[in-house]
N, C-alpha and C positions, 0 to 999 in steps of 0.2 A: 766916326765923325761924319757929319752931313755937310756938304758944300752949301754955303749960303746963297750962291748964285744959281746953281742948277738943281739943287736938292738931291744930288747923287751922293753915293757913299765914297768917302776919301779914305784910302788906306794910310793908317798912321804907322810909320816905320818903327816907332818906339814900342808898339804893341806886338806881343808875340802871338802867332796863330795858334788856335786850339783845334784839336782833332777828336772826334768821337772814338770810342773803343773799336767800333767796326772798321773805321779807317786806320786805326793804329795797328790792328793785326795784319794789315796788308804791308805795313812798313817794318814790323818786328817779326822775326821768325818764331811766333808762338801761336797757339790756338787761343780762341776767345776765352775759354774757361781757365787756361793756364795764366793768361794775362790778368784776369779778374782775381785769381787767387794770389798772384804775385803782388798786385796792388793792395789787396787787403792785408797781406802779411807785412808789407813795408809801408804802413800808413803814415808814419812819421816822415819818411823820405818822399812820398808822393801824396801830398794832401788832396783830398777829394774836391773837385770843382764840378758843379752840375749846371746844366742848362735846363730850364723848365719849358717844355713845349706843350702847347695846347692843341688838341685835335678836336675838331667839331665833327661828330659822327652823325648826329641827327639834328632835328630842328632845335630842340632845347637841351641837348645832351653834349656835354663837353668832357673830354678826358685829358687829365694832366699826366705827363710822362717826364720823369727826370732822366736826362742823358748825361752820363759821366764823360768828362772831357780831360784830355791830356794836352799839355803844352808841347811845343816843338822841341824844347830842350829836354823835357822828360822823355820823349820818344827817342831822342838822340842818346840819352844815358842808357835807356833800356836796350836799344839796338846795339850799342857798344858793348854792354854787359853780356848779351846773349850771343853775339857774333864772335867776340874775342875771348870770352871767359872772364871770370871775376878778377883775376890777378893782372891781366894785361890791359893797358890803357892806350888805346889808339883811336884817333878820331876817324869815324866812318862817314 
């Protein structure tokens, strides 16, 4: 949301924060490739959300890159699963 008075960004507490996979591997004890394979195997449980970033490399050349995102609750579920095991449910 944008503030109508100052034009700054307002954090909406109803919105859940998103994290890229590079940030998620710092929070979950997995390698990047293991996280990608887990997410592709469990597609129904973790639906894909992408952010399309545009990089301007040269004067008339633009490159689009899709970045996979995870919500904070998805990271919490993955972290709980890998730290405690699949049978134990404890909030971390």
